[in-house]
C-alpha positions, -999 to 999 in steps of 0.1 A, spaced: 275 695 88 256 682 57 245 646 54 246 646 17 275 624 1 305 646 -17 297 651 -54 319 623 -67 300 596 -46 270 581 -64 239 568 -44 214 552 -38 226 516 -46 209 484 -45 221 451 -37 242 434 -8 265 465 -6 239 491 -8 249 506 25 283 514 11 286 546 -14 300 539 -47 328 561 -54 331 577 -87 365 595 -96 361 635 -98 362 649 -130 400 659 -125 408 621 -120 406 616 -158 441 621 -171 443 654 -191 463 635 -218 433 612 -224 408 640 -227 434 656 -252 436 626 -270 400 623 -276 389 659 -279 417 668 -303 415 637 -325 406 643 -362 406 623 -394 434 635 -419 421 636 -457 453 650 -470 491 652 -462 517 682 -465 545 673 -489 570 684 -463 594 658 -448 590 650 -412 621 659 -393 642 630 -380 639 639 -344 600 639 -346 602 603 -362 627 590 -336 603 605 -307 572 588 -325 591 554 -327 601 559 -290 566 566 -278 551 538 -300 576 511 -284 556 514 -252 522 502 -272 507 474 -252 507 441 -270 493 407 -261 519 390 -241 544 414 -253 545 396 -288 546 432 -303 532 417 -338 540 447 -359 567 460 -381 574 495 -392 590 506 -423 602 542 -428 607 559 -464 619 593 -473 619 611 -506 620 588 -537 611 557 -517 581 574 -504 569 584 -537 573 549 -553 555 535 -522 528 557 -525 523 549 -564 525 514 -557 500 514 -530 475 535 -550 479 511 -580 473 481 -556 443 498 -544 430 505 -579 436 469 -591 426 446 -562 395 441 -542 392 457 -509 396 433 -479 385 443 -445 393 427 -411 358 437 -402 326 434 -423 313 464 -435 276 474 -427 252 463 -456 235 498 -451 231 529 -426 197 536 -413 182 566 -395 206 587 -377 237 570 -389 227 573 -425 221 611 -418 256 614 -401 273 597 -430 257 618 -455 266 648 -434 302 637 -434 303 632 -470 289 666 -479 312 683 -456 342 669 -477 
């Protein structure tokens, strides 16, 4: 019988509980949905002109209703447009973006340095 801890137990530890092994969940403990969410995530640069089927939209709204919010305040509103209304909305949004200063909730960095600058350039060149 081996005295080595199983692979999901991290040791050695320091401090008052050093004699207790620190459990680390095995790789399989991470939900596959979470792995899929992060590994298959990508940034969309354009959209197809196709309408999204109503059943897909209904499922999206059903899923998003389970989104966490502070104290169940659910501080969002969703608007659904189709056809001509979507075209008008897109034109209006584009015009607003052209004629108004961009305002962000988060401050943009003054500049990018070293590896961050290289990554940013690489992403731009890849477009």
